[in-house]
N, C-alpha and C positions, 0 to 999 in steps of 0.2 A: 569051405566057403561057397555059398550059393550066389551066383551073379544076380539072380532075381532079387535077393534080399538087399544086395548092395545098390541095385538100381532103384528099388522102392525107397530105401532110406535116403539116398542122395536126392531123389526127386522131391521128397517132402521137405528136405532141408532147403533146396533151391526155391521152392514155392514160398517158403517162409523168410528166406534170408537174402535172396538175390538183390543186388544193388539196383536202384532205379536209375537206369541210363536211358537217354532219349532215343536210342536206336533199338531198344529191346521191346519185346512183347507186342510187335506189330505197330509200334508208334511211328515207323518211318517206312520208306520204300526200300526195295532191294538195292537201289543205288545208294541210299543213305547207309545201309548196312556195309556196302563195299567201302564207302568213304570212311566209316568208323574203323574198319579193319586196317585200312592203309594208314590212317593217322595213328593207330594204336601200336604200330610196329615200333618196338624199342622205345615206347613212350607210355607212361602210366595213364590209365584211363581217366583218372581224376583230372589230369592236365588236359586231356583231349576234349572233354565235354564243352567248355565255352568256345573253343575253336570250331568244333563240329557244328554247334548251333549257329554260329555266325556264318560259317561256310554254307550250310544248307539253306539258310535264309537268303543268302546272296545267289547261290547256284544250286537250286533244288533238284536239278536233273542234269544229265550229260550234255544236253543241247546248250544250256546256259553256260556251263563251265567251258565248253569248247570255244565260246566266243569271247572269253575273258582275255585280258592282256597278261603277259608274264609278270608285269609289275604288280597288277592287282592280286594275282595268285600268290606271289611270294610275300606280299605285304600281309595278306590274310593268313598265310601259314604261320606267321608270327614266330614264336620261339619253340615250336614243336620239335625242331631239330631235323637233320637230314633233309634239307629243303628240296633236294632233287626229287623226292617223293611227290612234291606238289606239281612239278612240271610233268612227271610221268603220269600223274593222275589226270592231268589235262589231255595228254596224249591218249590215254585210255578212253576218256570221254569222247574224243573226236572219232576214234575207231567205232565206238558204240553208236555214235550219231550217224556216221557215214555207212557203216556196214550192217547195223542192226536196227535202224530207224529209231534210235534213241532208247531202245529197250534192252536192258541187261540180258545177255545170253544166259541160257539155263543148263549148259552141259559143262563138264569139267574141261574137256578139250578146248572148247571155245573160250572159256574164262582164262585158262593159263596162256592162251595165245594173245591175250590183251597186254598192252604195254604195262610193265610194272606189277603184274599179277602172277604170283607164284603158287606153289602147291598149297601152302597153308591158307592164303587168302581165298583161293578158288574153293577149297573144301569148306571153309567157314561160311562163305556166301551161300553155297549150295545147301548147307545144313540149316543155318540160321534164317535165311531169307526164303528158301524154297522148300525146306523140309525134306531134302533128299537124304536118304540113309547113307552116310559116308563118314568115315572116321576123320576127325579133325585132330591134328597132331601139332601142338605147340609146346613150349618149354614147360608151362604149368601142367598141362595134361600129361606129358611124359613123366614129370616128377611124381604126380599123384599115382598114376597107374603103376609105375615101377615100385613105389613104396607099398601100395596096398596089395598088389598081386605077386610081386617078385621079392619083396623084402630087401630091396637095394635102392641105392641112389641112381638117378639118371646120370650118365657120364657126360652129358653135354655134347656140343658140336652138332653135326647133322644127325637126324633121327636114324637109328639103326633099323635094320630089317626086323629084328626081334621086337623093337618098340612099336613099329608100325603094325606088325602082326598082332601084338597084344591089344592095341587100340581097336583093331578090327574085330578080334575075337570077343571082346567084352562089350561091344556096341549092341545095345538092345534092339530087338526087332520092332518095327512099327506095326500098327494094327492091321493095315491092309496086307502087309507081307505075311503075317501070321495066318490070315484068312486064306491066303493063296499058297500056303506052304505045300499043300498036297499036289499042286500043279506046277511048281517050279522049284528049282534048286537055289536056295538063298544062301548057300555057304560062301560064295565068292564075295569078297568085300573089296576094299580099296577103291581106286578111282573109276574102275569100270562100272561101279554102281550107278554113277551119273548117267551112263549110256543106257543101262538096263531099264531105266524108269523114265523114258522120254514122255510117255503118256501121262504119267503121274506128274512130271515136271511141268507140263503144259498147264494142267489144272492148277498146280501150286503157283505157277508164275502169275496167272490171272488173279488168284486170290491174294498173293503177296503184294502185287502191284497196286491193288485197290483197297485191301482191307485196312491199311493204315489211314485211309482218308476218312473212314467212319469212326466216330468216337464210341468206344465200348467201355463199360465199367471195368476197372482194373481187375477185379477179382474174376470177372467173366473171362477176360483175356488169358489169365493165368491158369484157369481150371476148366476150360471148355471140355464138356463130356459128350458132345454130340458126335454122330458118326463122321461128320465132316470136320476133322481136326485141323486147326490152323497150322501152317508150316512150323512156326516157332514152338508149338505145343506138342509136336510129335515126340514120342519117347526118345528117339535117337538124337533129336535136336536138343531136348532138355538135358540129356546125358552129356552131350558135348559141352554145352554151356555151363552145366553144373560142375563138372570136373574142372573146367578151366577156372571157374569162380572159386572153387575150393582151394585150388593151388595158388590163386592170387591173394586170398584173404585169410586162409587158415593153414593150409599145408605149404607154408612158405619154405624157401630154400634153406635158410640158416636157423630160423626160430619157429618151427611148426607149433601151432597151438593144439597139441594132441588132446588136451582135456576138453577142448571145445569142439573137437572134430566129430561129426556124425558117423564117420566110418572107423572110429577107433577100434571097436570090437571086431571089425573085419580085417584090420590092417596088419599084414604080415610084417611090415617094417617095425611097427610099434611093438608087436609081440616079440620080435627078435631083439628089442632093446635099442632101436634106432642105430644100427651099425653104420659107422662111417659118416654120421650126420655132418654135413657142411664140408666134408673133405673133398667132395667131387662137385664143385659148383658148376652150374649150367653154363656160365660164361664169366671169365675173369673180369673183375671190375677194372674199368679203364680210367686212368687219371684224365682229368679234363683241363685243369689249370695249366696254362702255358702251352697247350697243344694247338695244332693247326685248326682243330675243330673250334676251339675257343676264339681264335683270331677271325676265322671265317664268320662265325656267329656275330662277332662285334661289328664287322663290316656290314653284314646284311641288316643288323639291327639299326645301324646308323642310317642306312638307306630307307628303311621303313619309317623312320621318324621324320623324314623330309616331306614337304608338301608334294602332292602328286605332280609328276612331271619334272621335279627338280633333280639336280645332280649334286654329287658330293665332289667338291673341288680337290685337286691334288694336295693342297695344303691341309685340308680337313682330313683327308685320308691318312696323310703322314702322321697326324696327331693321334690317330686311333691306337697305335701300338709302338712301343719303344724299339723293338727289334725290327729295323727296317728291312733287313734281308728276309726274315720270316714273313713280314707283312707283304712284301712284293711277291713272294712265292704263293701266298694265299690268295692275293688278288688275281694272279695268273690262273690259279686252279679254279677259282670261281668263274672266271671268264671262260675257261675250257669246258666247264660244266654247264655253261649256258645260263648261269644264275645272275650274271652282271654283264655290262658292256663297258669296255675301256674306251674312253673318248679322247679326242685330241687334247694335248697338254696334260694328260694323265688324270683327268676327271673320270669319275665312274657313275653309272646309273643302273637301274634295273633294265633288262632288255626292253627295247621299244616296240619290237614287232610281236604280234600274237604268236 
């Protein structure tokens, strides 16, 4: 198998089949890309789109989000789930506003130091928004690469050293790196890539922060062929996005659509007869009905439906869930997480302070 053939095939598939999402192809700022990645954690992208659009209309940059109230943020987060992400995103916005003058930092170390930003999100922002050549490793990417190149299922859990090394090894080189191959050793991958290309990042940052403001024809955005390639159109960025997209839409965990897969003829897993398909799921399916997650969601949803500044009385709270012991424990956990305030007499509200 030649990696170049796999790269070329998947790139063409991406150009023809990538879903139109409002944060792709330079339609938003690097901040918008970061927001989309935070919202998409453990949440389907199709559910994220309307929330992301409303969020970006209300808070288009870190400065505006940093000034919002917790009640406004938690209401806008809606039913995306895991609402602590919303408050962490505001903490992130405040650090960016205070320490970086409202401009998203452009190195891996700076990004992972932000509140709520881990390895995956930092790598995704560097690749998708700034065009940095860095391996992005999520569940979908791990599954596709393990199947295509190793003929096995991904074991799930945290990414293994082997999976990270594979992602780095198959990552295509970008044009400027190929041109300078005689002058530098480009075999080192992983997160140090972000540091190695600070000059490139500075240029990419300027372009990424401003390119989305100018309307370009869609086909031009997807197939730019000039020497100055947009960050999202660099080979490594296309590869990261395309592999992720393939895993989300075609090479799915339990029912891969092998007959529609552009990589079928290259796939070692398919050639081996799909050994162990579905036996090693990336994450066990968690029940939801009756769990604390459900109860917490019901409480927050009741608060969102109230007029701004209103409170949920103790009587109203008690009517939300039959098991009063479980309800009380969930109310206490929401208070401990900073998602609600418990008022005198047992009433509750969203946090009043910013």
